[in-house]
mmCIF file as Biopython writes it, N, C-alpha, C and O atoms, coordinates in Angstrom:
data_model
#
loop_
_atom_site.group_PDB
_atom_site.id
_atom_site.type_symbol
_atom_site.label_atom_id
_atom_site.label_alt_id
_atom_site.label_comp_id
_atom_site.label_asym_id
_atom_site.label_entity_id
_atom_site.label_seq_id
_atom_site.pdbx_PDB_ins_code
_atom_site.Cartn_x
_atom_site.Cartn_y
_atom_site.Cartn_z
_atom_site.occupancy
_atom_site.B_iso_or_equiv
_atom_site.auth_seq_id
_atom_site.auth_asym_id
_atom_site.pdbx_PDB_model_num
ATOM 1   N N  . MET A ? 1  ? 1.651   42.228 36.960 1.0 0.0 1  A 1 
ATOM 2   C CA . MET A ? 1  ? 2.581   42.517 35.888 1.0 0.0 1  A 1 
ATOM 3   C C  . MET A ? 1  ? 1.966   42.128 34.549 1.0 0.0 1  A 1 
ATOM 4   O O  . MET A ? 1  ? 1.497   41.004 34.373 1.0 0.0 1  A 1 
ATOM 5   N N  . GLN A ? 2  ? 1.974   43.056 33.623 1.0 0.0 2  A 1 
ATOM 6   C CA . GLN A ? 2  ? 1.390   42.790 32.315 1.0 0.0 2  A 1 
ATOM 7   C C  . GLN A ? 2  ? 2.426   42.182 31.383 1.0 0.0 2  A 1 
ATOM 8   O O  . GLN A ? 2  ? 3.554   42.668 31.298 1.0 0.0 2  A 1 
ATOM 9   N N  . ASP A ? 3  ? 2.053   41.148 30.702 1.0 0.0 3  A 1 
ATOM 10  C CA . ASP A ? 3  ? 2.922   40.480 29.750 1.0 0.0 3  A 1 
ATOM 11  C C  . ASP A ? 3  ? 2.537   40.967 28.359 1.0 0.0 3  A 1 
ATOM 12  O O  . ASP A ? 3  ? 1.379   40.844 27.961 1.0 0.0 3  A 1 
ATOM 13  N N  . ASN A ? 4  ? 3.484   41.513 27.624 1.0 0.0 4  A 1 
ATOM 14  C CA . ASN A ? 4  ? 3.194   42.071 26.308 1.0 0.0 4  A 1 
ATOM 15  C C  . ASN A ? 4  ? 3.685   41.170 25.182 1.0 0.0 4  A 1 
ATOM 16  O O  . ASN A ? 4  ? 4.228   41.661 24.193 1.0 0.0 4  A 1 
ATOM 17  N N  . LYS A ? 5  ? 3.505   39.873 25.315 1.0 0.0 5  A 1 
ATOM 18  C CA . LYS A ? 5  ? 3.908   38.939 24.266 1.0 0.0 5  A 1 
ATOM 19  C C  . LYS A ? 5  ? 3.117   39.226 22.999 1.0 0.0 5  A 1 
ATOM 20  O O  . LYS A ? 5  ? 1.911   39.465 23.052 1.0 0.0 5  A 1 
ATOM 21  N N  . LEU A ? 6  ? 3.796   39.201 21.868 1.0 0.0 6  A 1 
ATOM 22  C CA . LEU A ? 6  ? 3.120   39.368 20.588 1.0 0.0 6  A 1 
ATOM 23  C C  . LEU A ? 6  ? 2.460   38.054 20.169 1.0 0.0 6  A 1 
ATOM 24  O O  . LEU A ? 6  ? 1.373   38.049 19.590 1.0 0.0 6  A 1 
ATOM 25  N N  . PHE A ? 7  ? 3.136   36.932 20.471 1.0 0.0 7  A 1 
ATOM 26  C CA . PHE A ? 7  ? 2.612   35.610 20.138 1.0 0.0 7  A 1 
ATOM 27  C C  . PHE A ? 7  ? 2.472   34.774 21.394 1.0 0.0 7  A 1 
ATOM 28  O O  . PHE A ? 7  ? 3.276   34.883 22.319 1.0 0.0 7  A 1 
ATOM 29  N N  . LEU A ? 8  ? 1.448   33.944 21.420 1.0 0.0 8  A 1 
ATOM 30  C CA . LEU A ? 8  ? 1.211   33.033 22.536 1.0 0.0 8  A 1 
ATOM 31  C C  . LEU A ? 8  ? 1.587   31.622 22.111 1.0 0.0 8  A 1 
ATOM 32  O O  . LEU A ? 8  ? 1.374   31.231 20.964 1.0 0.0 8  A 1 
ATOM 33  N N  . SER A ? 9  ? 2.143   30.869 23.037 1.0 0.0 9  A 1 
ATOM 34  C CA . SER A ? 9  ? 2.492   29.473 22.790 1.0 0.0 9  A 1 
ATOM 35  C C  . SER A ? 9  ? 1.309   28.581 23.166 1.0 0.0 9  A 1 
ATOM 36  O O  . SER A ? 9  ? 0.316   29.051 23.723 1.0 0.0 9  A 1 
ATOM 37  N N  . ALA A ? 10 ? 1.427   27.307 22.859 1.0 0.0 10 A 1 
ATOM 38  C CA . ALA A ? 10 ? 0.389   26.346 23.246 1.0 0.0 10 A 1 
ATOM 39  C C  . ALA A ? 10 ? 0.260   26.284 24.764 1.0 0.0 10 A 1 
ATOM 40  O O  . ALA A ? 10 ? -0.837  26.102 25.291 1.0 0.0 10 A 1 
ATOM 41  N N  . SER A ? 11 ? 1.362   26.432 25.451 1.0 0.0 11 A 1 
ATOM 42  C CA . SER A ? 11 ? 1.327   26.437 26.911 1.0 0.0 11 A 1 
ATOM 43  C C  . SER A ? 11 ? 0.510   27.624 27.432 1.0 0.0 11 A 1 
ATOM 44  O O  . SER A ? 11 ? -0.280  27.473 28.364 1.0 0.0 11 A 1 
ATOM 45  N N  . ASP A ? 12 ? 0.700   28.805 26.832 1.0 0.0 12 A 1 
ATOM 46  C CA . ASP A ? 12 ? -0.062  29.991 27.235 1.0 0.0 12 A 1 
ATOM 47  C C  . ASP A ? 12 ? -1.559  29.777 26.991 1.0 0.0 12 A 1 
ATOM 48  O O  . ASP A ? 12 ? -2.388  30.069 27.852 1.0 0.0 12 A 1 
ATOM 49  N N  . VAL A ? 13 ? -1.886  29.265 25.810 1.0 0.0 13 A 1 
ATOM 50  C CA . VAL A ? 13 ? -3.289  29.028 25.454 1.0 0.0 13 A 1 
ATOM 51  C C  . VAL A ? 13 ? -3.892  27.973 26.380 1.0 0.0 13 A 1 
ATOM 52  O O  . VAL A ? 13 ? -5.029  28.111 26.830 1.0 0.0 13 A 1 
ATOM 53  N N  . SER A ? 14 ? -3.130  26.932 26.657 1.0 0.0 14 A 1 
ATOM 54  C CA . SER A ? 14 ? -3.587  25.861 27.534 1.0 0.0 14 A 1 
ATOM 55  C C  . SER A ? 14 ? -3.955  26.394 28.918 1.0 0.0 14 A 1 
ATOM 56  O O  . SER A ? 14 ? -5.018  26.082 29.455 1.0 0.0 14 A 1 
ATOM 57  N N  . LYS A ? 15 ? -3.069  27.194 29.478 1.0 0.0 15 A 1 
ATOM 58  C CA . LYS A ? 15 ? -3.309  27.736 30.817 1.0 0.0 15 A 1 
ATOM 59  C C  . LYS A ? 15 ? -4.455  28.753 30.814 1.0 0.0 15 A 1 
ATOM 60  O O  . LYS A ? 15 ? -5.280  28.770 31.728 1.0 0.0 15 A 1 
ATOM 61  N N  . CYS A ? 16 ? -4.500  29.586 29.797 1.0 0.0 16 A 1 
ATOM 62  C CA . CYS A ? 16 ? -5.538  30.607 29.705 1.0 0.0 16 A 1 
ATOM 63  C C  . CYS A ? 16 ? -6.936  29.996 29.629 1.0 0.0 16 A 1 
ATOM 64  O O  . CYS A ? 16 ? -7.880  30.493 30.244 1.0 0.0 16 A 1 
ATOM 65  N N  . MET A ? 17 ? -7.053  28.896 28.856 1.0 0.0 17 A 1 
ATOM 66  C CA . MET A ? 17 ? -8.359  28.292 28.618 1.0 0.0 17 A 1 
ATOM 67  C C  . MET A ? 17 ? -8.626  27.074 29.499 1.0 0.0 17 A 1 
ATOM 68  O O  . MET A ? 17 ? -9.700  26.478 29.419 1.0 0.0 17 A 1 
ATOM 69  N N  . SER A ? 18 ? -7.656  26.699 30.340 1.0 0.0 18 A 1 
ATOM 70  C CA . SER A ? 18 ? -7.782  25.512 31.197 1.0 0.0 18 A 1 
ATOM 71  C C  . SER A ? 18 ? -8.067  24.266 30.373 1.0 0.0 18 A 1 
ATOM 72  O O  . SER A ? 18 ? -9.005  23.518 30.648 1.0 0.0 18 A 1 
ATOM 73  N N  . ILE A ? 19 ? -7.231  24.060 29.348 1.0 0.0 19 A 1 
ATOM 74  C CA . ILE A ? 19 ? -7.365  22.901 28.478 1.0 0.0 19 A 1 
ATOM 75  C C  . ILE A ? 19 ? -6.001  22.211 28.375 1.0 0.0 19 A 1 
ATOM 76  O O  . ILE A ? 19 ? -4.989  22.745 28.828 1.0 0.0 19 A 1 
ATOM 77  N N  . SER A ? 20 ? -5.989  21.030 27.778 1.0 0.0 20 A 1 
ATOM 78  C CA . SER A ? 20 ? -4.734  20.302 27.610 1.0 0.0 20 A 1 
ATOM 79  C C  . SER A ? 20 ? -3.888  20.980 26.528 1.0 0.0 20 A 1 
ATOM 80  O O  . SER A ? 20 ? -4.400  21.728 25.695 1.0 0.0 20 A 1 
ATOM 81  N N  . ILE A ? 21 ? -2.597  20.703 26.563 1.0 0.0 21 A 1 
ATOM 82  C CA . ILE A ? 21 ? -1.696  21.264 25.550 1.0 0.0 21 A 1 
ATOM 83  C C  . ILE A ? 21 ? -2.034  20.724 24.153 1.0 0.0 21 A 1 
ATOM 84  O O  . ILE A ? 21 ? -2.013  21.500 23.198 1.0 0.0 21 A 1 
ATOM 85  N N  . PRO A ? 22 ? -2.343  19.431 23.992 1.0 0.0 22 A 1 
ATOM 86  C CA . PRO A ? 22 ? -2.735  18.980 22.647 1.0 0.0 22 A 1 
ATOM 87  C C  . PRO A ? 22 ? -3.972  19.716 22.112 1.0 0.0 22 A 1 
ATOM 88  O O  . PRO A ? 22 ? -4.044  20.017 20.920 1.0 0.0 22 A 1 
ATOM 89  N N  . MET A ? 23 ? -4.935  20.004 22.977 1.0 0.0 23 A 1 
ATOM 90  C CA . MET A ? 23 ? -6.115  20.751 22.546 1.0 0.0 23 A 1 
ATOM 91  C C  . MET A ? 23 ? -5.731  22.191 22.188 1.0 0.0 23 A 1 
ATOM 92  O O  . MET A ? 23 ? -6.272  22.762 21.241 1.0 0.0 23 A 1 
ATOM 93  N N  . ALA A ? 24 ? -4.814  22.767 22.932 1.0 0.0 24 A 1 
ATOM 94  C CA . ALA A ? 24 ? -4.341  24.119 22.631 1.0 0.0 24 A 1 
ATOM 95  C C  . ALA A ? 24 ? -3.695  24.158 21.249 1.0 0.0 24 A 1 
ATOM 96  O O  . ALA A ? 24 ? -3.905  25.106 20.492 1.0 0.0 24 A 1 
ATOM 97  N N  . TYR A ? 25 ? -2.908  23.132 20.916 1.0 0.0 25 A 1 
ATOM 98  C CA . TYR A ? 25 ? -2.302  23.062 19.582 1.0 0.0 25 A 1 
ATOM 99  C C  . TYR A ? 25 ? -3.370  22.978 18.492 1.0 0.0 25 A 1 
ATOM 100 O O  . TYR A ? 25 ? -3.213  23.575 17.426 1.0 0.0 25 A 1 
ATOM 101 N N  . LYS A ? 26 ? -4.441  22.250 18.747 1.0 0.0 26 A 1 
ATOM 102 C CA . LYS A ? 26 ? -5.527  22.153 17.758 1.0 0.0 26 A 1 
ATOM 103 C C  . LYS A ? 26 ? -6.184  23.514 17.546 1.0 0.0 26 A 1 
ATOM 104 O O  . LYS A ? 26 ? -6.493  23.890 16.415 1.0 0.0 26 A 1 
ATOM 105 N N  . ILE A ? 27 ? -6.395  24.245 18.630 1.0 0.0 27 A 1 
ATOM 106 C CA . ILE A ? 27 ? -7.000  25.573 18.526 1.0 0.0 27 A 1 
ATOM 107 C C  . ILE A ? 27 ? -6.063  26.518 17.782 1.0 0.0 27 A 1 
ATOM 108 O O  . ILE A ? 27 ? -6.499  27.271 16.912 1.0 0.0 27 A 1 
ATOM 109 N N  . ILE A ? 28 ? -4.782  26.478 18.122 1.0 0.0 28 A 1 
ATOM 110 C CA . ILE A ? 28 ? -3.798  27.325 17.442 1.0 0.0 28 A 1 
ATOM 111 C C  . ILE A ? 28 ? -3.767  26.999 15.950 1.0 0.0 28 A 1 
ATOM 112 O O  . ILE A ? 28 ? -3.732  27.904 15.116 1.0 0.0 28 A 1 
ATOM 113 N N  . ARG A ? 29 ? -3.780  25.722 15.618 1.0 0.0 29 A 1 
ATOM 114 C CA . ARG A ? 29 ? -3.764  25.312 14.209 1.0 0.0 29 A 1 
ATOM 115 C C  . ARG A ? 29 ? -4.987  25.864 13.477 1.0 0.0 29 A 1 
ATOM 116 O O  . ARG A ? 29 ? -4.868  26.378 12.365 1.0 0.0 29 A 1 
ATOM 117 N N  . LYS A ? 30 ? -6.146  25.759 14.093 1.0 0.0 30 A 1 
ATOM 118 C CA . LYS A ? 30 ? -7.384  26.247 13.472 1.0 0.0 30 A 1 
ATOM 119 C C  . LYS A ? 30 ? -7.328  27.767 13.266 1.0 0.0 30 A 1 
ATOM 120 O O  . LYS A ? 30 ? -7.684  28.270 12.200 1.0 0.0 30 A 1 
ATOM 121 N N  . LEU A ? 31 ? -6.885  28.482 14.285 1.0 0.0 31 A 1 
ATOM 122 C CA . LEU A ? 31 ? -6.802  29.943 14.170 1.0 0.0 31 A 1 
ATOM 123 C C  . LEU A ? 31 ? -5.734  30.353 13.153 1.0 0.0 31 A 1 
ATOM 124 O O  . LEU A ? 31 ? -5.931  31.306 12.400 1.0 0.0 31 A 1 
ATOM 125 N N  . ASN A ? 32 ? -4.611  29.642 13.126 1.0 0.0 32 A 1 
ATOM 126 C CA . ASN A ? 32 ? -3.565  29.942 12.141 1.0 0.0 32 A 1 
ATOM 127 C C  . ASN A ? 32 ? -4.043  29.656 10.718 1.0 0.0 32 A 1 
ATOM 128 O O  . ASN A ? 32 ? -3.688  30.385 9.792  1.0 0.0 32 A 1 
ATOM 129 N N  . ASP A ? 33 ? -4.840  28.611 10.535 1.0 0.0 33 A 1 
ATOM 130 C CA . ASP A ? 33 ? -5.409  28.325 9.210  1.0 0.0 33 A 1 
ATOM 131 C C  . ASP A ? 33 ? -6.288  29.493 8.757  1.0 0.0 33 A 1 
ATOM 132 O O  . ASP A ? 33 ? -6.260  29.889 7.592  1.0 0.0 33 A 1 
ATOM 133 N N  . GLU A ? 34 ? -7.059  30.029 9.685  1.0 0.0 34 A 1 
ATOM 134 C CA . GLU A ? 34 ? -7.921  31.170 9.376  1.0 0.0 34 A 1 
ATOM 135 C C  . GLU A ? 34 ? -7.082  32.394 8.976  1.0 0.0 34 A 1 
ATOM 136 O O  . GLU A ? 34 ? -7.414  33.096 8.021  1.0 0.0 34 A 1 
ATOM 137 N N  . LEU A ? 35 ? -6.005  32.636 9.711  1.0 0.0 35 A 1 
ATOM 138 C CA . LEU A ? 35 ? -5.129  33.759 9.377  1.0 0.0 35 A 1 
ATOM 139 C C  . LEU A ? 35 ? -4.447  33.542 8.025  1.0 0.0 35 A 1 
ATOM 140 O O  . LEU A ? 35 ? -4.311  34.477 7.236  1.0 0.0 35 A 1 
ATOM 141 N N  . GLN A ? 36 ? -4.024  32.320 7.766  1.0 0.0 36 A 1 
ATOM 142 C CA . GLN A ? 36 ? -3.341  32.013 6.512  1.0 0.0 36 A 1 
ATOM 143 C C  . GLN A ? 36 ? -4.279  32.218 5.316  1.0 0.0 36 A 1 
ATOM 144 O O  . GLN A ? 36 ? -3.849  32.691 4.264  1.0 0.0 36 A 1 
ATOM 145 N N  . GLU A ? 37 ? -5.536  31.866 5.476  1.0 0.0 37 A 1 
ATOM 146 C CA . GLU A ? 37 ? -6.521  32.086 4.411  1.0 0.0 37 A 1 
ATOM 147 C C  . GLU A ? 37 ? -6.701  33.563 4.105  1.0 0.0 37 A 1 
ATOM 148 O O  . GLU A ? 37 ? -7.055  33.933 2.985  1.0 0.0 37 A 1 
ATOM 149 N N  . LYS A ? 38 ? -6.458  34.409 5.101  1.0 0.0 38 A 1 
ATOM 150 C CA . LYS A ? 38 ? -6.559  35.860 4.922  1.0 0.0 38 A 1 
ATOM 151 C C  . LYS A ? 38 ? -5.261  36.456 4.375  1.0 0.0 38 A 1 
ATOM 152 O O  . LYS A ? 38 ? -5.171  37.662 4.142  1.0 0.0 38 A 1 
ATOM 153 N N  . GLY A ? 39 ? -4.255  35.598 4.171  1.0 0.0 39 A 1 
ATOM 154 C CA . GLY A ? 39 ? -3.012  36.056 3.577  1.0 0.0 39 A 1 
ATOM 155 C C  . GLY A ? 39 ? -1.913  36.422 4.553  1.0 0.0 39 A 1 
ATOM 156 O O  . GLY A ? 39 ? -0.890  36.972 4.147  1.0 0.0 39 A 1 
ATOM 157 N N  . TYR A ? 40 ? -2.100  36.130 5.831  1.0 0.0 40 A 1 
ATOM 158 C CA . TYR A ? 40 ? -1.082  36.438 6.840  1.0 0.0 40 A 1 
ATOM 159 C C  . TYR A ? 40 ? -0.081  35.296 6.960  1.0 0.0 40 A 1 
ATOM 160 O O  . TYR A ? 40 ? -0.419  34.133 6.740  1.0 0.0 40 A 1 
ATOM 161 N N  . LEU A ? 41 ? 1.134   35.635 7.305  1.0 0.0 41 A 1 
ATOM 162 C CA . LEU A ? 41 ? 2.137   34.627 7.637  1.0 0.0 41 A 1 
ATOM 163 C C  . LEU A ? 41 ? 1.883   34.161 9.057  1.0 0.0 41 A 1 
ATOM 164 O O  . LEU A ? 41 ? 1.515   34.958 9.921  1.0 0.0 41 A 1 
ATOM 165 N N  . VAL A ? 42 ? 2.077   32.887 9.299  1.0 0.0 42 A 1 
ATOM 166 C CA . VAL A ? 42 ? 1.843   32.339 10.639 1.0 0.0 42 A 1 
ATOM 167 C C  . VAL A ? 42 ? 3.067   31.582 11.100 1.0 0.0 42 A 1 
ATOM 168 O O  . VAL A ? 42 ? 3.906   31.181 10.294 1.0 0.0 42 A 1 
ATOM 169 N N  . ILE A ? 43 ? 3.162   31.390 12.399 1.0 0.0 43 A 1 
ATOM 170 C CA . ILE A ? 43 ? 4.227   30.604 13.005 1.0 0.0 43 A 1 
ATOM 171 C C  . ILE A ? 43 ? 3.580   29.363 13.616 1.0 0.0 43 A 1 
ATOM 172 O O  . ILE A ? 43 ? 2.704   29.469 14.473 1.0 0.0 43 A 1 
ATOM 173 N N  . CYS A ? 44 ? 4.015   28.202 13.173 1.0 0.0 44 A 1 
ATOM 174 C CA . CYS A ? 44 ? 3.452   26.953 13.698 1.0 0.0 44 A 1 
ATOM 175 C C  . CYS A ? 44 ? 3.670   26.875 15.207 1.0 0.0 44 A 1 
ATOM 176 O O  . CYS A ? 44 ? 4.771   27.120 15.701 1.0 0.0 44 A 1 
ATOM 177 N N  . GLY A ? 45 ? 2.613   26.532 15.926 1.0 0.0 45 A 1 
ATOM 178 C CA . GLY A ? 45 ? 2.707   26.375 17.370 1.0 0.0 45 A 1 
ATOM 179 C C  . GLY A ? 45 ? 2.580   27.673 18.142 1.0 0.0 45 A 1 
ATOM 180 O O  . GLY A ? 45 ? 2.655   27.670 19.371 1.0 0.0 45 A 1 
ATOM 181 N N  . LYS A ? 46 ? 2.390   28.784 17.444 1.0 0.0 46 A 1 
ATOM 182 C CA . LYS A ? 46 ? 2.204   30.091 18.095 1.0 0.0 46 A 1 
ATOM 183 C C  . LYS A ? 46 ? 1.000   30.766 17.455 1.0 0.0 46 A 1 
ATOM 184 O O  . LYS A ? 46 ? 0.664   30.495 16.302 1.0 0.0 46 A 1 
ATOM 185 N N  . ILE A ? 47 ? 0.353   31.650 18.213 1.0 0.0 47 A 1 
ATOM 186 C CA . ILE A ? 47 ? -0.781  32.402 17.683 1.0 0.0 47 A 1 
ATOM 187 C C  . ILE A ? 47 ? -0.628  33.858 18.073 1.0 0.0 47 A 1 
ATOM 188 O O  . ILE A ? 47 ? -0.202  34.175 19.183 1.0 0.0 47 A 1 
ATOM 189 N N  . ASN A ? 48 ? -0.977  34.735 17.156 1.0 0.0 48 A 1 
ATOM 190 C CA . ASN A ? 48 ? -0.945  36.157 17.431 1.0 0.0 48 A 1 
ATOM 191 C C  . ASN A ? 48 ? -1.875  36.453 18.602 1.0 0.0 48 A 1 
ATOM 192 O O  . ASN A ? 48 ? -3.041  36.059 18.593 1.0 0.0 48 A 1 
ATOM 193 N N  . ARG A ? 49 ? -1.357  37.144 19.600 1.0 0.0 49 A 1 
ATOM 194 C CA . ARG A ? 49 ? -2.107  37.400 20.830 1.0 0.0 49 A 1 
ATOM 195 C C  . ARG A ? 49 ? -3.398  38.178 20.570 1.0 0.0 49 A 1 
ATOM 196 O O  . ARG A ? 49 ? -4.454  37.814 21.088 1.0 0.0 49 A 1 
ATOM 197 N N  . LYS A ? 50 ? -3.323  39.244 19.773 1.0 0.0 50 A 1 
ATOM 198 C CA . LYS A ? 50 ? -4.519  40.065 19.518 1.0 0.0 50 A 1 
ATOM 199 C C  . LYS A ? 50 ? -5.590  39.262 18.790 1.0 0.0 50 A 1 
ATOM 200 O O  . LYS A ? 50 ? -6.775  39.368 19.108 1.0 0.0 50 A 1 
ATOM 201 N N  . PHE A ? 51 ? -5.175  38.458 17.812 1.0 0.0 51 A 1 
ATOM 202 C CA . PHE A ? 51 ? -6.145  37.647 17.078 1.0 0.0 51 A 1 
ATOM 203 C C  . PHE A ? 51 ? -6.778  36.613 18.006 1.0 0.0 51 A 1 
ATOM 204 O O  . PHE A ? 51 ? -7.991  36.408 17.978 1.0 0.0 51 A 1 
ATOM 205 N N  . PHE A ? 52 ? -5.960  35.967 18.822 1.0 0.0 52 A 1 
ATOM 206 C CA . PHE A ? 52 ? -6.470  34.990 19.789 1.0 0.0 52 A 1 
ATOM 207 C C  . PHE A ? 52 ? -7.502  35.630 20.716 1.0 0.0 52 A 1 
ATOM 208 O O  . PHE A ? 52 ? -8.587  35.087 20.921 1.0 0.0 52 A 1 
ATOM 209 N N  . GLU A ? 53 ? -7.153  36.785 21.271 1.0 0.0 53 A 1 
ATOM 210 C CA . GLU A ? 53 ? -8.063  37.457 22.200 1.0 0.0 53 A 1 
ATOM 211 C C  . GLU A ? 53 ? -9.351  37.882 21.512 1.0 0.0 53 A 1 
ATOM 212 O O  . GLU A ? 53 ? -10.424 37.811 22.111 1.0 0.0 53 A 1 
ATOM 213 N N  . SER A ? 54 ? -9.258  38.322 20.261 1.0 0.0 54 A 1 
ATOM 214 C CA . SER A ? 54 ? -10.472 38.740 19.554 1.0 0.0 54 A 1 
ATOM 215 C C  . SER A ? 54 ? -11.387 37.557 19.273 1.0 0.0 54 A 1 
ATOM 216 O O  . SER A ? 54 ? -12.609 37.696 19.308 1.0 0.0 54 A 1 
ATOM 217 N N  . LYS A ? 55 ? -10.798 36.384 18.993 1.0 0.0 55 A 1 
ATOM 218 C CA . LYS A ? 55 ? -11.604 35.198 18.711 1.0 0.0 55 A 1 
ATOM 219 C C  . LYS A ? 55 ? -12.142 34.548 19.983 1.0 0.0 55 A 1 
ATOM 220 O O  . LYS A ? 55 ? -13.254 34.019 19.983 1.0 0.0 55 A 1 
ATOM 221 N N  . ILE A ? 56 ? -11.374 34.581 21.054 1.0 0.0 56 A 1 
ATOM 222 C CA . ILE A ? 56 ? -11.779 33.919 22.287 1.0 0.0 56 A 1 
ATOM 223 C C  . ILE A ? 56 ? -12.627 34.828 23.170 1.0 0.0 56 A 1 
ATOM 224 O O  . ILE A ? 56 ? -13.661 34.413 23.694 1.0 0.0 56 A 1 
ATOM 225 N N  . TYR A ? 57 ? -12.183 36.062 23.328 1.0 0.0 57 A 1 
ATOM 226 C CA . TYR A ? 57 ? -12.857 36.986 24.228 1.0 0.0 57 A 1 
ATOM 227 C C  . TYR A ? 57 ? -13.752 37.986 23.511 1.0 0.0 57 A 1 
ATOM 228 O O  . TYR A ? 57 ? -14.460 38.753 24.164 1.0 0.0 57 A 1 
ATOM 229 N N  . GLY A ? 58 ? -13.736 37.996 22.195 1.0 0.0 58 A 1 
ATOM 230 C CA . GLY A ? 58 ? -14.511 38.972 21.448 1.0 0.0 58 A 1 
ATOM 231 C C  . GLY A ? 58 ? -13.872 40.348 21.483 1.0 0.0 58 A 1 
ATOM 232 O O  . GLY A ? 58 ? -14.552 41.352 21.272 1.0 0.0 58 A 1 
ATOM 233 N N  . GLY A ? 59 ? -12.585 40.408 21.743 1.0 0.0 59 A 1 
ATOM 234 C CA . GLY A ? 59 ? -11.871 41.681 21.844 1.0 0.0 59 A 1 
ATOM 235 C C  . GLY A ? 59 ? -11.870 42.166 23.273 1.0 0.0 59 A 1 
ATOM 236 O O  . GLY A ? 59 ? -12.734 41.792 24.065 1.0 0.0 59 A 1 
ATOM 237 N N  . LEU A ? 60 ? -10.917 42.986 23.599 1.0 0.0 60 A 1 
ATOM 238 C CA . LEU A ? 60 ? -10.779 43.464 24.973 1.0 0.0 60 A 1 
ATOM 239 C C  . LEU A ? 60 ? -10.792 44.985 25.050 1.0 0.0 60 A 1 
ATOM 240 O O  . LEU A ? 60 ? -10.185 45.559 25.954 1.0 0.0 60 A 1 
ATOM 241 N N  . GLU A ? 61 ? -11.473 45.646 24.120 1.0 0.0 61 A 1 
ATOM 242 C CA . GLU A ? 61 ? -11.458 47.101 24.098 1.0 0.0 61 A 1 
ATOM 243 C C  . GLU A ? 61 ? -11.926 47.706 25.420 1.0 0.0 61 A 1 
ATOM 244 O O  . GLU A ? 61 ? -11.315 48.647 25.928 1.0 0.0 61 A 1 
ATOM 245 N N  . ASP A ? 62 ? -12.990 47.174 25.965 1.0 0.0 62 A 1 
ATOM 246 C CA . ASP A ? 62 ? -13.571 47.736 27.180 1.0 0.0 62 A 1 
ATOM 247 C C  . ASP A ? 62 ? -13.151 46.991 28.437 1.0 0.0 62 A 1 
ATOM 248 O O  . ASP A ? 62 ? -13.620 47.308 29.530 1.0 0.0 62 A 1 
ATOM 249 N N  . ARG A ? 63 ? -12.283 46.018 28.297 1.0 0.0 63 A 1 
ATOM 250 C CA . ARG A ? 63 ? -11.877 45.213 29.443 1.0 0.0 63 A 1 
ATOM 251 C C  . ARG A ? 63 ? -10.416 45.433 29.749 1.0 0.0 63 A 1 
ATOM 252 O O  . ARG A ? 63 ? -9.658  45.955 28.932 1.0 0.0 63 A 1 
ATOM 253 N N  . GLU A ? 64 ? -10.044 45.030 30.926 1.0 0.0 64 A 1 
ATOM 254 C CA . GLU A ? 64 ? -8.640  45.071 31.329 1.0 0.0 64 A 1 
ATOM 255 C C  . GLU A ? 64 ? -7.878  44.018 30.532 1.0 0.0 64 A 1 
ATOM 256 O O  . GLU A ? 64 ? -8.400  42.932 30.278 1.0 0.0 64 A 1 
ATOM 257 N N  . GLN A ? 65 ? -6.653  44.332 30.138 1.0 0.0 65 A 1 
ATOM 258 C CA . GLN A ? 65 ? -5.843  43.383 29.370 1.0 0.0 65 A 1 
ATOM 259 C C  . GLN A ? 65 ? -5.546  42.143 30.210 1.0 0.0 65 A 1 
ATOM 260 O O  . GLN A ? 65 ? -5.332  42.229 31.420 1.0 0.0 65 A 1 
ATOM 261 N N  . VAL A ? 66 ? -5.538  41.012 29.555 1.0 0.0 66 A 1 
ATOM 262 C CA . VAL A ? 66 ? -5.257  39.739 30.210 1.0 0.0 66 A 1 
ATOM 263 C C  . VAL A ? 66 ? -3.754  39.568 30.328 1.0 0.0 66 A 1 
ATOM 264 O O  . VAL A ? 66 ? -3.025  39.818 29.368 1.0 0.0 66 A 1 
ATOM 265 N N  . SER A ? 67 ? -3.281  39.146 31.489 1.0 0.0 67 A 1 
ATOM 266 C CA . SER A ? 67 ? -1.861  38.880 31.700 1.0 0.0 67 A 1 
ATOM 267 C C  . SER A ? 67 ? -1.622  37.389 31.605 1.0 0.0 67 A 1 
ATOM 268 O O  . SER A ? 67 ? -2.319  36.603 32.248 1.0 0.0 67 A 1 
ATOM 269 N N  . TYR A ? 68 ? -0.638  36.991 30.805 1.0 0.0 68 A 1 
ATOM 270 C CA . TYR A ? 68 ? -0.306  35.592 30.638 1.0 0.0 68 A 1 
ATOM 271 C C  . TYR A ? 68 ? 0.914   35.209 31.463 1.0 0.0 68 A 1 
ATOM 272 O O  . TYR A ? 68 ? 1.316   34.046 31.483 1.0 0.0 68 A 1 
ATOM 273 N N  . ALA A ? 69 ? 1.504   36.191 32.146 1.0 0.0 69 A 1 
ATOM 274 C CA . ALA A ? 69 ? 2.746   35.961 32.898 1.0 0.0 69 A 1 
ATOM 275 C C  . ALA A ? 69 ? 2.510   35.007 34.066 1.0 0.0 69 A 1 
ATOM 276 O O  . ALA A ? 69 ? 3.346   34.142 34.330 1.0 0.0 69 A 1 
ATOM 277 N N  . GLY A ? 70 ? 1.405   35.145 34.758 1.0 0.0 70 A 1 
ATOM 278 C CA . GLY A ? 70 ? 1.169   34.338 35.947 1.0 0.0 70 A 1 
ATOM 279 C C  . GLY A ? 70 ? 0.553   32.984 35.650 1.0 0.0 70 A 1 
ATOM 280 O O  . GLY A ? 70 ? 0.267   32.214 36.567 1.0 0.0 70 A 1 
ATOM 281 N N  . LEU A ? 71 ? 0.347   32.691 34.381 1.0 0.0 71 A 1 
ATOM 282 C CA . LEU A ? 71 ? -0.303  31.431 34.020 1.0 0.0 71 A 1 
ATOM 283 C C  . LEU A ? 71 ? 0.683   30.301 33.993 1.0 0.0 71 A 1 
ATOM 284 O O  . LEU A ? 71 ? 0.310   29.163 33.707 1.0 0.0 71 A 1 
#
């Protein structure tokens, strides 16, 4: 089942990357700072899924979409 979340939570990032939730929050904060510098609005504690995937996976154009539902 594909999960079409627009934003990922720290829990989603934690499970996806096999890291602790505090580390996931640090990554989200860093990525949100980058988005904010580009003029985008951000939500604290959440990260845009497409931006996250592009930064972590280098984009998924040629790959199967990642499902966060089973994480």
